[in-house]
C-alpha positions in Angstrom: -42.7 15.3 -12.5 -39.6 17.3 -13.6 -38.2 17.0 -10.1 -38.6 13.2 -10.1 -37.0 12.9 -13.5 -34.1 15.2 -12.4 -33.5 13.2 -9.2 -33.5 10.0 -11.2 -31.1 11.5 -13.7 -28.7 12.6 -11.0 -28.8 9.1 -9.4 -27.9 7.5 -12.7 -25.0 9.9 -13.3 -23.5 9.3 -9.8 -24.3 5.6 -9.7 -22.7 4.7 -13.1 -19.1 5.6 -12.2 -19.2 3.1 -9.4 -18.8 0.4 -12.0 -15.8 1.9 -13.6 -13.2 0.2 -11.3 -14.6 -3.3 -11.6 -13.1 -3.9 -15.0 -9.8 -5.9 -15.1 -10.2 -7.1 -11.5 -9.0 -3.7 -10.1 -11.9 -3.1 -7.7 -10.0 -4.1 -4.6 -7.1 -1.7 -4.9 -6.9 1.8 -6.4 -3.5 3.2 -7.6 -3.2 6.7 -9.1 -1.9 7.1 -11.8 -3.2 3.7 -13.0 -0.3 1.3 -13.7 0.2 -0.5 -17.0 -0.7 -3.8 -15.4 -2.2 -4.9 -12.0 -2.7 -8.6 -11.4 -4.4 -9.3 -8.1 -4.0 -12.7 -6.4 -5.6 -14.5 -3.5 -3.9 -14.0 -0.1 -2.0 -11.2 1.4 1.4 -10.1 3.0 1.2 -9.5 6.7 3.8 -7.2 8.2 4.3 -7.1 12.0 6.6 -4.7 13.9 9.1 -7.5 14.7 9.4 -8.5 11.0 9.8 -5.1 9.3 13.1 -6.0 7.6 14.2 -4.0 4.6 16.8 -5.4 2.2 18.2 -2.9 -0.2 21.4 -2.5 -2.2 23.5 0.7 -2.1 21.7 2.2 -5.1 18.4 1.8 -3.4 19.4 3.0 0.1 17.6 6.4 -0.2 14.3 4.7 -1.0 14.9 2.2 1.8 15.4 5.1 4.2 12.2 6.6 3.0 10.3 3.3 3.5 11.9 2.9 7.0 10.7 6.4 8.0 7.3 5.8 6.5 6.8 2.5 8.4 8.0 4.1 11.6 5.9 7.3 11.5 2.7 5.6 10.4 2.8 2.2 12.0 5.5 2.3 14.7 7.7 -0.2 12.9 11.5 0.2 13.2 12.3 -1.1 9.7 16.0 -1.1 9.2 17.9 -1.6 6.0 19.8 -4.9 6.4 21.8 -4.2 3.2 21.9 -6.4 0.1 22.1 -9.6 2.0 19.0 -10.1 4.2 19.5 -13.5 5.9 16.2 -13.3 7.7 13.5 -15.7 6.6 10.9 -13.4 8.2 8.6 -11.2 6.1 10.5 -8.3 4.6 10.7 -5.6 1.9 13.3 -6.1 -0.8 14.3 -3.0 -2.9 16.7 -3.1 -5.8 17.9 -1.4 -9.0 18.0 -4.1 -11.7 21.6 -5.2 -12.5 20.5 -5.8 -16.1 17.9 -3.6 -17.7 14.4 -4.9 -17.9 13.3 -3.5 -21.3 9.6 -4.1 -20.6 9.4 -1.4 -17.9 11.7 1.2 -19.4 13.7 3.9 -17.6 11.0 5.1 -15.2 9.1 1.9 -14.8 9.1 -0.6 -11.9 7.9 -4.1 -10.9 6.1 -4.5 -7.5 5.4 -8.0 -6.4 3.6 -8.7 -3.2 3.7 -12.4 -2.0 2.7 -13.9 1.3 6.5 -13.9 2.3 7.8 -10.6 1.0 7.3 -7.3 -0.9 9.7 -7.0 -3.9 10.2 -3.7 -5.6 12.7 -3.4 -8.5 13.3 -0.9 -11.2 15.9 0.0 -13.9 16.7 3.4 -12.3 16.4 5.2 -9.0 13.6 7.3 -10.6 11.6 4.1 -11.3 12.3 2.8 -7.8 10.9 6.1 -6.4 7.7 5.8 -8.5 7.3 2.2 -7.4 7.7 3.4 -3.8 4.8 5.9 -4.4 2.7 3.0 -5.6 3.6 1.0 -2.5 2.6 3.8 -0.2 -0.9 3.7 -1.8 -1.2 0.0 -1.0 -0.5 0.7 2.7 -3.8 0.5 4.7 -5.0 3.7 6.2 -4.8 4.3 9.9 -8.0 4.3 11.9 -8.4 7.0 14.5 -4.7 7.8 14.2 -3.7 4.2 15.0 -2.6 1.5 12.6 -4.0 -2.0 12.9 -1.4 -4.7 13.3 -0.5 -6.7 11.4 -0.4 -4.5 8.3 -1.8 -6.4 5.4 -1.1 -5.9 1.7 -3.2 -7.6 -1.1 -1.1 -10.1 -2.9 -0.4 -8.7 -6.4 1.9 -8.0 -9.2 2.1 -4.4 -10.5 4.0 -3.4 -13.6 4.4 0.2 -14.7 
């Protein structure tokens, strides 16, 4: 009887944490550390190798280079920084340091917005942009058997941290 009670107790302990991520509609994506706000929306952003355009100003060029290398190494995309003016209407990444300070996110905060057309990452400082890039890497789908599935899809969302 003690063994049955112990087995039941262990099952309850390990089963209960499974409900922890269902609060606030965050069961579909997991970001560590947890951002201040995650707003999931219907739909996704699909990235294909031929549409891996990166638009970044000079102050965000280091993070753009990191993103380009990440997309190339993990997914075979040749994402190139098209500079501040991305004339392409194709799906792309847009990285920028805010020209006027967004007081709601502070010095190390960022805003990450994923829409069906683009992924927008902005911050007040390069440090905030770096932290936002770390969040973006967590949203990238994992490779299966060493190969990435194309197109790469991101859940449409708005992340503030």
